[in-house]
KEKE-3310 file (N, C-alpha, C; in steps of 0.2 Angstrom, whole numbers, plus 5000, padded with zeros to 4 digits):
npx = (5593:5586:5584:5589:5582:5569:5552:5553:5562:5555:5548:5560:5566:5556:5555:5568:5569:5556:5553:5565:5572:5584:5588:5593:5585:5587:5593:5594:5596:5592:5596:5596:5587:5593:5587:5580:5591:5598:5588:5587:5599:5599:5596:5605:5622:5638:5651:5667:5678:5695:5708:5721:5738:5739:5726:5712:5708:5701:5693:5700:5693:5700:5702:5699:5702:5711:5708:5699:5691:5698:5698:5708:5716:5717:5727:5725:5739:5744:5736:5738:5752:5753:5747:5755:5766:5763:5761:5774:5778:5771:5776:5786:5778:5769:5778:5780:5780:5766:5763:5749:5735:5726:5725:5716:5708:5705:5693:5690:5687:5681:5676:5678:5687:5705:5715:5709:5703:5715:5724:5716:5706:5710:5724:5720:5713:5723:5730:5722:5715:5703:5692:5686:5672:5667:5655:5652:5664:5664:5655:5660:5656:5649:5660:5670:5663:5663:5676:5679:5674:5683:5700:5709:5722:5729:5727:5723:5722:5716:5726:5715:5706:5713:5718:5705:5699:5710:5706:5694:5684:5682:5692:5703:5696:5698:5706:5722:5731:5734:5737:5746:5752:5749:5744:5747:5739:5733:5733:5745:5752:5753:5765:5762:5751:5755:5765:5756:5749:5757:5761:5749:5744:5754:5759:5766:5762:5764:5768:5764:5763:5754:5744:5729:5733:5742:5739:5738:5750:5767:5777:5782:5784:5795:5788:5795:5799:5798:5795:5788:5794:5793:5794:5788:5793:5801:5804:5792:5795:5802:5800:5805:5810:5810:5817:5813:5816:5806:5809:5811:5823:5834:5837:5848:5852:5843:5839:5824:5810:5798:5791:5792:5788:5791:5786:5778:5765:5761:5749:5740:5736:5726:5708:5702:5708:5720:5727:5729:5736:5747:5752:5756:5766:5783:5796:5804:5796:5792:5780:5773:5769:5764:5767:5777:5793:5808:5822:5832:5849:5848:5839:5825:5810:5803:5788:5784:5773:5758:5760:5753:5746:5756:5761:5767:5776:5781:5792:5796:5795:5781:5776:5760:5759:5770:5767:5755:5758:5766:5757:5747:5753:5750:5743:5729:5723:5713:5710:5718:5721:5729:5730:5735:5732:5727:5738:5742:5754:5764:5761:5755:5748:5749:5736:5727:5716:5707:5701:5695:5701:5703:5691:5693:5704:5714:5715:5727:5735:5739:5745:5757:5761:5765:5776:5785:5788:5789:5797:5798:5792:5784:5774:5757:5747:5734:5719:5707:5693:5684:5670:5671:5682:5680:5679:5684:5675:5684:5691:5700:5707:5699:5707:5705:5691:5691:5698:5690:5679:5684:5687:5675:5669:5678:5675:5661:5663:5669)
npy = (5452:5454:5467:5475:5470:5475:5471:5458:5456:5457:5444:5436:5440:5436:5423:5419:5423:5418:5406:5397:5401:5408:5420:5423:5428:5445:5461:5477:5491:5508:5505:5508:5504:5497:5502:5513:5521:5524:5531:5542:5549:5552:5564:5572:5582:5576:5580:5580:5573:5577:5567:5559:5551:5545:5545:5535:5521:5510:5498:5483:5469:5457:5439:5433:5421:5417:5425:5439:5448:5461:5478:5482:5496:5502:5512:5522:5522:5511:5501:5504:5502:5489:5483:5487:5481:5467:5468:5469:5457:5449:5450:5440:5429:5434:5434:5420:5407:5398:5414:5424:5435:5441:5439:5426:5424:5413:5416:5410:5414:5423:5440:5449:5445:5448:5441:5438:5450:5457:5449:5444:5453:5469:5466:5459:5470:5479:5473:5471:5459:5445:5441:5426:5423:5413:5408:5399:5389:5377:5370:5357:5350:5360:5370:5363:5361:5374:5377:5369:5376:5387:5394:5394:5404:5410:5405:5408:5401:5391:5379:5369:5369:5366:5353:5347:5347:5340:5327:5325:5314:5320:5328:5327:5330:5343:5354:5360:5366:5380:5385:5395:5398:5393:5401:5400:5402:5410:5399:5386:5378:5361:5349:5337:5339:5350:5342:5332:5342:5348:5336:5333:5345:5350:5364:5373:5376:5390:5397:5410:5424:5433:5446:5452:5464:5469:5472:5463:5456:5450:5442:5432:5416:5418:5421:5414:5403:5385:5374:5367:5374:5374:5386:5403:5411:5426:5442:5455:5470:5483:5479:5473:5460:5453:5442:5439:5437:5435:5446:5455:5456:5454:5439:5427:5421:5407:5404:5403:5411:5425:5432:5447:5462:5476:5490:5499:5494:5490:5491:5506:5505:5497:5499:5512:5506:5507:5501:5489:5490:5495:5484:5475:5482:5486:5496:5501:5501:5489:5477:5465:5449:5437:5425:5411:5410:5408:5412:5408:5406:5412:5421:5417:5416:5405:5399:5393:5391:5397:5408:5406:5394:5385:5370:5364:5351:5343:5354:5354:5362:5360:5361:5363:5364:5356:5343:5341:5342:5331:5321:5322:5315:5302:5290:5287:5298:5312:5325:5334:5341:5348:5350:5356:5348:5347:5338:5327:5321:5327:5340:5347:5338:5331:5332:5323:5327:5319:5318:5305:5297:5285:5274:5264:5266:5266:5270:5263:5262:5275:5279:5271:5275:5289:5285:5281:5293:5303:5313:5307:5316:5322:5315:5311:5309:5307:5303:5307:5304:5313:5318:5329:5345:5360:5375:5392:5405:5407:5394:5390:5380:5380:5379:5384:5383:5369:5366:5372:5364:5351:5354:5356:5343:5336:5340:5338:5324:5323)
npz = (5696:5685:5682:5672:5660:5657:5655:5654:5663:5675:5676:5677:5689:5697:5695:5700:5713:5719:5714:5711:5721:5726:5731:5747:5762:5768:5774:5772:5778:5772:5758:5740:5727:5712:5699:5704:5706:5695:5689:5696:5695:5681:5676:5680:5678:5675:5687:5685:5696:5701:5701:5708:5709:5721:5726:5732:5724:5724:5738:5741:5748:5760:5759:5771:5775:5785:5796:5802:5788:5780:5773:5760:5756:5741:5729:5715:5709:5715:5708:5694:5693:5696:5684:5674:5678:5677:5663:5659:5663:5654:5640:5636:5635:5624:5615:5610:5600:5592:5585:5590:5586:5595:5613:5621:5636:5648:5660:5673:5686:5700:5696:5706:5715:5718:5711:5698:5694:5690:5684:5675:5670:5671:5665:5655:5647:5645:5637:5626:5626:5625:5635:5641:5650:5663:5672:5683:5687:5694:5689:5680:5667:5659:5659:5652:5640:5635:5633:5623:5613:5610:5607:5619:5626:5638:5654:5669:5685:5700:5709:5713:5703:5692:5695:5696:5682:5676:5681:5675:5664:5651:5648:5638:5627:5625:5615:5616:5610:5607:5620:5628:5640:5657:5673:5689:5705:5720:5728:5734:5721:5717:5714:5708:5701:5693:5685:5678:5671:5662:5655:5648:5643:5637:5640:5653:5670:5677:5691:5703:5714:5726:5735:5742:5748:5739:5726:5715:5711:5716:5714:5700:5690:5675:5659:5650:5655:5653:5661:5677:5692:5706:5713:5717:5708:5702:5709:5702:5691:5700:5712:5728:5737:5754:5765:5782:5800:5816:5822:5813:5807:5793:5783:5778:5761:5756:5769:5780:5782:5786:5773:5766:5757:5746:5737:5722:5722:5734:5746:5753:5766:5778:5778:5788:5799:5807:5818:5814:5802:5806:5811:5801:5793:5792:5799:5790:5779:5772:5768:5778:5774:5780:5775:5775:5769:5757:5749:5733:5727:5714:5714:5714:5723:5735:5742:5758:5768:5775:5789:5800:5798:5802:5808:5824:5829:5844:5845:5832:5816:5805:5788:5781:5768:5762:5766:5760:5747:5745:5749:5739:5729:5729:5720:5723:5729:5727:5732:5745:5761:5775:5793:5809:5824:5842:5853:5865:5868:5859:5858:5845:5833:5816:5806:5792:5779:5766:5750:5741:5725:5720:5726:5734:5742:5757:5774:5779:5767:5764:5777:5775:5763:5768:5777:5768:5762:5769:5783:5799:5810:5802:5797:5795:5810:5811:5800:5790:5779:5767:5757:5751:5751:5761:5752:5746:5736:5725:5725:5734:5747:5763:5776:5789:5791:5791:5803:5813:5811:5815:5828:5833:5831:5840:5852:5854:5856:5867)
capx = (5595:5583:5584:5590:5579:5563:5547:5555:5566:5551:5548:5566:5566:5550:5558:5574:5567:5551:5552:5571:5574:5591:5590:5591:5582:5592:5591:5599:5593:5595:5598:5592:5587:5597:5585:5579:5598:5599:5583:5589:5604:5599:5596:5611:5628:5644:5656:5673:5683:5703:5710:5729:5740:5738:5719:5709:5704:5695:5694:5700:5692:5704:5698:5696:5704:5715:5706:5693:5691:5699:5699:5715:5715:5722:5727:5728:5746:5745:5733:5741:5759:5754:5745:5761:5771:5761:5762:5781:5779:5767:5779:5789:5773:5767:5783:5780:5777:5764:5759:5741:5732:5723:5724:5710:5710:5700:5692:5686:5688:5675:5680:5678:5694:5710:5718:5705:5703:5721:5727:5711:5702:5715:5729:5716:5711:5729:5734:5717:5713:5696:5691:5680:5669:5664:5650:5652:5669:5663:5652:5665:5654:5648:5666:5673:5659:5664:5684:5679:5673:5687:5705:5712:5730:5732:5723:5724:5718:5720:5727:5710:5703:5717:5716:5698:5700:5713:5702:5687:5684:5682:5698:5706:5693:5700:5712:5726:5737:5734:5738:5753:5754:5744:5745:5745:5740:5728:5735:5751:5752:5755:5769:5759:5746:5758:5767:5751:5746:5761:5761:5743:5743:5761:5760:5768:5759:5769:5766:5764:5761:5752:5739:5724:5736:5748:5736:5740:5755:5773:5782:5780:5789:5796:5784:5799:5800:5795:5793:5785:5799:5792:5795:5783:5796:5805:5799:5791:5799:5802:5797:5809:5807:5815:5814:5814:5814:5801:5812:5812:5829:5834:5840:5852:5850:5841:5836:5818:5807:5792:5792:5791:5789:5791:5785:5774:5759:5759:5742:5741:5735:5719:5704:5699:5711:5727:5731:5730:5740:5754:5755:5760:5771:5790:5799:5807:5791:5790:5774:5772:5763:5761:5769:5784:5797:5815:5825:5838:5854:5846:5833:5819:5807:5799:5784:5784:5767:5756:5763:5747:5744:5762:5760:5772:5776:5787:5796:5797:5790:5779:5771:5754:5759:5774:5764:5749:5761:5769:5752:5744:5757:5747:5738:5722:5721:5711:5712:5720:5723:5732:5730:5737:5727:5731:5741:5745:5761:5769:5758:5752:5749:5747:5729:5726:5710:5708:5695:5697:5700:5701:5686:5697:5709:5713:5719:5733:5738:5742:5751:5762:5766:5768:5781:5790:5790:5791:5801:5793:5787:5780:5769:5750:5745:5726:5717:5700:5691:5679:5667:5674:5684:5677:5683:5681:5672:5689:5693:5705:5705:5698:5711:5703:5685:5693:5700:5685:5675:5687:5687:5667:5668:5682:5671:5656:5665:5671)
capy = (5449:5457:5474:5478:5467:5477:5468:5451:5455:5456:5437:5434:5442:5432:5415:5419:5424:5414:5399:5394:5403:5409:5425:5423:5434:5450:5467:5482:5497:5514:5503:5510:5500:5499:5506:5520:5525:5526:5537:5548:5551:5552:5570:5576:5582:5573:5584:5575:5575:5577:5561:5559:5544:5543:5545:5528:5518:5504:5494:5476:5465:5451:5433:5431:5413:5416:5430:5443:5451:5468:5482:5484:5502:5501:5518:5522:5521:5503:5498:5505:5500:5482:5482:5488:5475:5461:5468:5468:5449:5446:5451:5433:5425:5434:5432:5413:5404:5403:5422:5426:5442:5443:5432:5423:5423:5410:5418:5405:5415:5429:5446:5453:5443:5453:5437:5438:5457:5460:5444:5443:5460:5474:5464:5458:5477:5482:5468:5470:5452:5443:5437:5422:5422:5407:5411:5394:5384:5371:5366:5356:5348:5367:5373:5359:5362:5381:5376:5365:5381:5393:5393:5397:5405:5410:5401:5409:5397:5389:5373:5363:5369:5362:5346:5344:5347:5334:5321:5325:5311:5323:5333:5326:5332:5350:5356:5365:5369:5387:5388:5398:5397:5393:5404:5396:5408:5410:5395:5382:5373:5355:5346:5331:5342:5353:5338:5330:5347:5349:5331:5332:5350:5353:5370:5374:5380:5396:5399:5417:5425:5440:5446:5458:5471:5471:5473:5459:5452:5452:5438:5426:5414:5421:5418:5411:5396:5379:5369:5370:5373:5373:5392:5407:5415:5431:5448:5459:5475:5488:5476:5470:5454:5452:5437:5442:5434:5438:5452:5460:5456:5451:5433:5425:5417:5400:5404:5402:5416:5428:5436:5454:5466:5483:5491:5503:5490:5489:5497:5513:5502:5494:5505:5513:5501:5509:5497:5482:5493:5496:5476:5472:5487:5487:5503:5505:5502:5483:5475:5459:5446:5431:5419:5410:5408:5409:5416:5404:5410:5414:5425:5413:5414:5398:5399:5387:5390:5403:5408:5404:5387:5380:5365:5362:5344:5342:5358:5354:5365:5355:5366:5359:5364:5351:5337:5340:5340:5324:5315:5322:5311:5297:5290:5286:5304:5318:5332:5333:5346:5347:5355:5354:5347:5346:5332:5328:5319:5332:5348:5346:5332:5332:5328:5325:5326:5316:5316:5299:5297:5278:5272:5257:5269:5264:5273:5261:5264:5282:5279:5267:5280:5294:5283:5280:5299:5309:5313:5303:5320:5325:5311:5312:5305:5306:5304:5308:5304:5317:5318:5336:5350:5367:5380:5399:5405:5405:5387:5390:5377:5382:5375:5387:5379:5362:5366:5373:5358:5347:5355:5355:5336:5334:5344:5334:5317:5324)
capz = (5690:5679:5683:5666:5657:5655:5656:5655:5670:5681:5676:5678:5695:5702:5696:5703:5720:5722:5712:5712:5729:5724:5735:5754:5766:5769:5775:5771:5779:5767:5752:5735:5721:5707:5693:5706:5707:5688:5688:5701:5691:5675:5674:5682:5675:5679:5689:5685:5700:5701:5704:5708:5709:5728:5728:5733:5717:5727:5743:5741:5755:5760:5758:5777:5777:5792:5802:5799:5782:5781:5767:5758:5752:5734:5726:5708:5708:5716:5703:5687:5694:5695:5678:5671:5680:5674:5656:5657:5662:5648:5635:5633:5633:5618:5609:5609:5593:5586:5588:5590:5585:5601:5618:5624:5644:5652:5665:5678:5693:5701:5695:5712:5717:5716:5706:5692:5693:5688:5679:5668:5667:5669:5660:5647:5644:5644:5630:5621:5625:5625:5642:5642:5657:5665:5679:5687:5685:5697:5684:5674:5661:5655:5657:5647:5633:5632:5631:5616:5608:5609:5607:5625:5626:5644:5658:5676:5690:5707:5709:5713:5696:5686:5697:5694:5675:5673:5683:5671:5659:5645:5648:5633:5621:5624:5610:5621:5606:5607:5626:5630:5648:5663:5678:5695:5710:5725:5735:5732:5716:5718:5708:5705:5696:5687:5681:5674:5667:5657:5652:5644:5638:5633:5643:5660:5675:5680:5698:5704:5721:5728:5740:5741:5749:5735:5720:5719:5710:5720:5711:5696:5686:5669:5654:5645:5658:5651:5666:5683:5695:5712:5715:5715:5703:5704:5710:5696:5691:5704:5719:5732:5743:5759:5770:5788:5805:5819:5825:5808:5804:5785:5783:5772:5756:5758:5776:5780:5787:5783:5767:5767:5751:5745:5729:5720:5722:5740:5748:5758:5773:5780:5778:5794:5804:5808:5822:5809:5797:5810:5812:5794:5790:5796:5801:5783:5773:5770:5771:5781:5771:5785:5772:5777:5762:5756:5741:5732:5724:5708:5716:5715:5729:5737:5748:5762:5770:5779:5796:5805:5797:5802:5813:5829:5832:5847:5842:5825:5811:5800:5784:5778:5760:5759:5767:5755:5740:5745:5749:5733:5724:5729:5714:5725:5732:5723:5735:5752:5766:5781:5798:5816:5830:5849:5855:5873:5869:5855:5859:5840:5828:5809:5803:5784:5776:5760:5745:5738:5719:5721:5731:5738:5746:5765:5779:5780:5762:5766:5781:5772:5759:5771:5780:5763:5758:5773:5790:5805:5813:5797:5795:5798:5815:5811:5793:5790:5772:5766:5751:5748:5755:5761:5748:5744:5728:5720:5725:5740:5751:5769:5782:5796:5791:5794:5810:5817:5810:5819:5836:5835:5832:5846:5859:5854:5857:5874)
cpx = (5593:5582:5584:5586:5571:5557:5548:5560:5561:5549:5554:5568:5562:5553:5564:5573:5561:5551:5560:5575:5581:5593:5588:5588:5588:5589:5596:5596:5597:5597:5594:5592:5590:5594:5582:5586:5600:5594:5585:5595:5604:5599:5601:5618:5633:5649:5662:5677:5691:5705:5717:5730:5739:5730:5717:5705:5698:5698:5694:5700:5698:5699:5696:5698:5707:5714:5700:5695:5693:5700:5705:5714:5720:5722:5727:5734:5747:5742:5737:5748:5759:5752:5752:5767:5770:5761:5769:5782:5776:5771:5783:5784:5770:5771:5783:5776:5770:5762:5753:5740:5729:5723:5718:5712:5704:5698:5687:5686:5684:5680:5681:5685:5699:5714:5715:5705:5710:5723:5722:5709:5706:5721:5725:5715:5718:5732:5728:5715:5706:5696:5685:5679:5666:5661:5651:5657:5668:5658:5656:5663:5653:5654:5669:5671:5662:5672:5684:5678:5678:5696:5709:5719:5732:5725:5726:5719:5721:5721:5722:5706:5707:5716:5710:5697:5703:5710:5696:5688:5684:5687:5701:5703:5694:5706:5715:5732:5739:5737:5745:5756:5748:5746:5743:5745:5735:5730:5741:5750:5756:5759:5766:5754:5750:5761:5761:5749:5751:5762:5755:5742:5749:5763:5761:5763:5764:5766:5768:5761:5759:5747:5736:5728:5741:5746:5737:5747:5763:5778:5779:5786:5789:5792:5787:5800:5795:5793:5791:5793:5799:5791:5790:5787:5800:5801:5798:5794:5796:5800:5803:5806:5812:5813:5817:5813:5809:5803:5812:5818:5830:5839:5843:5849:5849:5838:5828:5815:5801:5794:5789:5792:5788:5791:5779:5767:5757:5753:5745:5740:5727:5714:5701:5702:5718:5731:5733:5735:5747:5757:5758:5764:5777:5792:5802:5802:5790:5784:5775:5768:5761:5763:5776:5786:5805:5816:5832:5844:5853:5841:5826:5816:5803:5795:5783:5776:5765:5758:5758:5744:5749:5760:5767:5772:5782:5793:5798:5792:5787:5774:5767:5756:5764:5770:5759:5752:5763:5763:5748:5747:5754:5742:5730:5719:5718:5712:5715:5721:5724:5731:5734:5732:5730:5732:5744:5753:5767:5766:5754:5753:5746:5740:5729:5718:5711:5700:5698:5696:5699:5697:5689:5703:5709:5717:5727:5738:5742:5746:5757:5766:5769:5775:5787:5792:5791:5794:5796:5789:5782:5773:5763:5749:5737:5725:5710:5698:5684:5676:5670:5678:5682:5682:5680:5680:5677:5692:5699:5703:5705:5701:5707:5696:5686:5694:5695:5679:5677:5687:5680:5667:5672:5678:5665:5658:5667:5666)
cpy = (5452:5463:5478:5475:5469:5472:5460:5450:5455:5448:5434:5434:5437:5425:5414:5419:5419:5406:5394:5396:5404:5415:5423:5429:5438:5457:5472:5489:5503:5512:5506:5505:5502:5503:5514:5524:5528:5531:5543:5552:5553:5559:5575:5576:5579:5580:5580:5578:5575:5572:5561:5552:5541:5543:5537:5526:5513:5501:5487:5473:5459:5445:5431:5423:5412:5421:5434:5448:5459:5472:5484:5490:5502:5509:5517:5520:5513:5500:5498:5502:5492:5479:5483:5483:5469:5462:5467:5460:5446:5445:5444:5428:5427:5434:5425:5411:5399:5409:5422:5433:5445:5437:5431:5421:5419:5412:5415:5407:5422:5435:5451:5452:5447:5448:5439:5445:5460:5454:5442:5450:5464:5472:5462:5466:5480:5480:5468:5463:5452:5439:5432:5420:5416:5408:5405:5388:5378:5366:5362:5354:5355:5370:5369:5361:5369:5380:5372:5370:5385:5390:5398:5399:5406:5408:5402:5404:5395:5382:5367:5364:5365:5355:5344:5344:5341:5327:5319:5319:5313:5328:5333:5328:5339:5350:5362:5367:5376:5389:5389:5397:5397:5396:5401:5402:5406:5404:5391:5378:5367:5353:5341:5335:5346:5348:5335:5335:5349:5343:5331:5338:5353:5361:5369:5377:5384:5399:5406:5418:5433:5439:5452:5465:5473:5471:5469:5456:5455:5449:5433:5424:5417:5417:5414:5404:5390:5373:5371:5368:5373:5380:5396:5412:5420:5437:5452:5465:5480:5485:5472:5465:5454:5447:5438:5438:5438:5445:5457:5460:5452:5445:5431:5422:5410:5399:5405:5407:5420:5431:5443:5457:5474:5485:5496:5500:5489:5494:5502:5510:5499:5500:5505:5509:5502:5505:5491:5484:5493:5488:5474:5476:5487:5495:5506:5502:5495:5480:5467:5454:5440:5425:5418:5408:5407:5410:5411:5410:5413:5419:5423:5413:5408:5400:5393:5385:5397:5402:5404:5397:5382:5375:5364:5356:5343:5347:5359:5358:5361:5361:5362:5359:5358:5345:5336:5339:5334:5319:5316:5318:5305:5295:5290:5293:5309:5324:5330:5341:5344:5352:5352:5353:5346:5339:5332:5325:5324:5339:5349:5340:5334:5328:5329:5323:5324:5315:5310:5300:5289:5277:5266:5260:5268:5270:5271:5262:5270:5282:5275:5272:5286:5291:5283:5287:5305:5308:5309:5310:5324:5322:5311:5307:5304:5307:5303:5308:5308:5316:5324:5340:5357:5372:5387:5400:5405:5398:5386:5385:5380:5379:5378:5384:5372:5362:5367:5367:5351:5348:5354:5348:5333:5336:5340:5327:5318:5324)
cpz = (5683:5678:5675:5659:5654:5659:5658:5662:5675:5682:5679:5686:5700:5701:5700:5711:5722:5719:5713:5720:5729:5729:5742:5757:5768:5771:5776:5771:5774:5760:5747:5730:5715:5701:5697:5706:5701:5686:5691:5698:5684:5672:5676:5678:5679:5680:5690:5691:5698:5704:5702:5709:5716:5731:5728:5726:5720:5734:5741:5747:5754:5761:5766:5778:5782:5797:5798:5793:5783:5773:5766:5754:5747:5730:5718:5706:5709:5711:5695:5687:5692:5688:5674:5672:5676:5666:5654:5658:5656:5642:5632:5632:5626:5612:5607:5603:5595:5589:5587:5590:5591:5606:5619:5631:5646:5658:5670:5685:5693:5700:5701:5716:5715:5710:5699:5690:5689:5683:5673:5666:5665:5664:5653:5644:5642:5637:5624:5620:5625:5632:5641:5648:5658:5673:5684:5686:5689:5693:5677:5668:5657:5654:5652:5640:5631:5630:5625:5610:5606:5610:5613:5624:5633:5649:5666:5681:5695:5706:5709:5707:5691:5688:5696:5687:5674:5676:5680:5666:5652:5644:5642:5626:5620:5619:5614:5616:5606:5614:5627:5637:5653:5669:5685:5701:5715:5730:5731:5726:5718:5714:5705:5700:5692:5682:5676:5669:5661:5652:5646:5640:5633:5636:5650:5665:5678:5686:5699:5711:5722:5733:5738:5742:5744:5728:5714:5718:5713:5716:5705:5692:5679:5665:5649:5648:5654:5655:5673:5688:5704:5716:5714:5711:5706:5705:5703:5696:5697:5711:5722:5738:5747:5764:5776:5794:5810:5823:5819:5805:5797:5786:5777:5766:5758:5766:5775:5785:5783:5777:5767:5760:5752:5738:5728:5721:5728:5743:5753:5765:5772:5781:5785:5800:5804:5813:5818:5804:5799:5811:5807:5791:5794:5796:5794:5777:5770:5773:5773:5778:5775:5782:5774:5770:5762:5749:5740:5729:5718:5709:5716:5722:5730:5743:5752:5765:5773:5786:5801:5804:5799:5809:5817:5832:5836:5846:5836:5820:5806:5796:5781:5771:5759:5760:5762:5749:5740:5744:5743:5727:5723:5724:5717:5728:5726:5725:5742:5755:5773:5787:5804:5821:5835:5850:5862:5872:5865:5855:5853:5836:5821:5808:5796:5783:5769:5756:5741:5729:5717:5727:5736:5742:5753:5769:5779:5774:5762:5771:5779:5767:5762:5775:5775:5760:5763:5780:5795:5807:5809:5794:5798:5803:5814:5803:5794:5782:5772:5759:5747:5753:5755:5756:5747:5738:5724:5720:5730:5745:5759:5775:5789:5796:5794:5801:5814:5816:5815:5826:5837:5836:5839:5852:5860:5857:5864:5878)
residu = (UNK:UNK:UNK:UNK:UNK:UNK:UNK:UNK:UNK:UNK:UNK:UNK:UNK:UNK:UNK:UNK:UNK:UNK:UNK:UNK:UNK:UNK:UNK:UNK:UNK:UNK:UNK:UNK:UNK:UNK:UNK:UNK:UNK:UNK:UNK:UNK:UNK:UNK:UNK:UNK:UNK:UNK:UNK:UNK:UNK:UNK:UNK:UNK:UNK:UNK:UNK:UNK:UNK:UNK:UNK:UNK:UNK:UNK:UNK:UNK:UNK:UNK:UNK:UNK:UNK:UNK:UNK:UNK:UNK:UNK:UNK:UNK:UNK:UNK:UNK:UNK:UNK:UNK:UNK:UNK:UNK:UNK:UNK:UNK:UNK:UNK:UNK:UNK:UNK:UNK:UNK:UNK:UNK:UNK:UNK:UNK:UNK:UNK:UNK:UNK:UNK:UNK:UNK:UNK:UNK:UNK:UNK:UNK:UNK:UNK:UNK:UNK:UNK:UNK:UNK:UNK:UNK:UNK:UNK:UNK:UNK:UNK:UNK:UNK:UNK:UNK:UNK:UNK:UNK:UNK:UNK:UNK:UNK:UNK:UNK:UNK:UNK:UNK:UNK:UNK:UNK:UNK:UNK:UNK:UNK:UNK:UNK:UNK:UNK:UNK:UNK:UNK:UNK:UNK:UNK:UNK:UNK:UNK:UNK:UNK:UNK:UNK:UNK:UNK:UNK:UNK:UNK:UNK:UNK:UNK:UNK:UNK:UNK:UNK:UNK:UNK:UNK:UNK:UNK:UNK:UNK:UNK:UNK:UNK:UNK:UNK:UNK:UNK:UNK:UNK:UNK:UNK:UNK:UNK:UNK:UNK:UNK:UNK:UNK:UNK:UNK:UNK:UNK:UNK:UNK:UNK:UNK:UNK:UNK:UNK:UNK:UNK:UNK:UNK:UNK:UNK:UNK:UNK:UNK:UNK:UNK:UNK:UNK:UNK:UNK:UNK:UNK:UNK:UNK:UNK:UNK:UNK:UNK:UNK:UNK:UNK:UNK:UNK:UNK:UNK:UNK:UNK:UNK:UNK:UNK:UNK:UNK:UNK:UNK:UNK:UNK:UNK:UNK:UNK:UNK:UNK:UNK:UNK:UNK:UNK:UNK:UNK:UNK:UNK:UNK:UNK:UNK:UNK:UNK:UNK:UNK:UNK:UNK:UNK:UNK:UNK:UNK:UNK:UNK:UNK:UNK:UNK:UNK:UNK:UNK:UNK:UNK:UNK:UNK:UNK:UNK:UNK:UNK:UNK:UNK:UNK:UNK:UNK:UNK:UNK:UNK:UNK:UNK:UNK:UNK:UNK:UNK:UNK:UNK:UNK:UNK:UNK:UNK:UNK:UNK:UNK:UNK:UNK:UNK:UNK:UNK:UNK:UNK:UNK:UNK:UNK:UNK:UNK:UNK:UNK:UNK:UNK:UNK:UNK:UNK:UNK:UNK:UNK:UNK:UNK:UNK:UNK:UNK:UNK:UNK:UNK:UNK:UNK:UNK:UNK:UNK:UNK:UNK:UNK:UNK:UNK:UNK:UNK:UNK:UNK:UNK:UNK:UNK:UNK:UNK:UNK:UNK:UNK:UNK:UNK:UNK:UNK:UNK:UNK:UNK:UNK:UNK:UNK:UNK:UNK:UNK:UNK:UNK:UNK:UNK:UNK:UNK:UNK:UNK:UNK:UNK:UNK:UNK:UNK:UNK:UNK:UNK:UNK:UNK:UNK:UNK:UNK:UNK:UNK:UNK:UNK:UNK:UNK:UNK:UNK:UNK:UNK:UNK:UNK)
# end
C-alpha cells in the first residue's frame, strides 16, 4: 500500500501489516517486489509490440459462483466492440434533460470486475466522464456521505446495494435530481427494489445482462425507458440472442430455454482450457451462457435463472429468482435467497434464507405470504433466518455457499 509514498510509505506498510494486520500470510515463489520491478525497468527502452484486433487484451476470470473460476480470454476486438456497443446505448441517456457537460459515474464496484471495468471505467473514458471511486460500498454511512457531495448522473450497481441504500435512514438526504439512470447488473434486479428506487429517486433501474465471457454486455434496456419492466433488455448492436433447448435447437418466441449469444464481444475461449471452451460453444458459434431465459414478441429478453440453480420439485422446475422476487415483496424482508435441498418426498424442496427488516417477522408470516402469492410447488418448505447472506465482493449473493453451508449443517445433524 505504501510502496509509492516514500518514507511515509514505510510507516503505512508497517501499520497495515503489523498493527491492523490487514495482510494475511502468503507465499508467492518467484514474485518481484513492485519497487524492484520499477527500478529494473527504469533504464530500459520500450519496444512497442505490434497489436492486432485478435491479440489478447487481458484474461477476465469468472466469478466462480457456480464452479471453478476460469480465465475468459478477451481480445482487443472484444473489448473495443463492447465499449462501442455501450456507447451506442448511452446516447439516449445523454439526450435526457437536463443536459450535463460531464457525466459523474458512481463507481461503487471493484474495477477488477468486468461490470465496473466496462460500465464505469472504459465507458467513462469513452464519454469523458468522471468516475467517483468508492473503495468500500458496504460502508453505507461513508458512501452516503460521498453521495451528498456530488451530483451523480449514472449509477451502475447490483440489486443488493440498491436495496441496502433504500433501507438506510439517511437515504433521503441525498439529492438525486441529477441522476439520469441507474444500471442494474451482476444479479437479478427485484421488482420490489426497482419500484422503491423509482419512487424515491425519480430515476428507473434499467437492467442489463452480460458475463465475463462477453466483455460483458449482451443486452440492456434502452436508456430512453422510464420504468422497470422486469426484462434484461434488448441485444446491444451487432449481437444475436438465441434461446435454445438442451439439444441446441432454437426455441420459439416465449419458450423458455438456455440463453445463447453471438457477437464481436464474445471471448476467444477459456485460457488453456480447450475442453471447457468446447462445452460452452455451439457448432454455429454461439456462446452458451448457462442462464435460462426467453424472448418476447418485442425482442426483449427475460432471464429466468441460472441453469445450475434451478430446483426440481416433483418434476416441476422452480426458479430461485422468481421465488426471491416474490418473497422480497414482503415488507418484513430485507434480503432473501433460495436454494434447492434434498427431499425424500419430492426429490428437492425449496429452502428460503431471510434477513429480517422487521425483527418481529416469523416463519408463519412468510409461509402465509408464500401461500397467497406462489403456486403450491414453488412455496418454500423450509425457512431459515440469518443475520446476513454470503456475497461476492461485487455484492452478488452466493447461493453455492448457502448450499454448502446447508449441506454441512444437515450432515452434522445426521
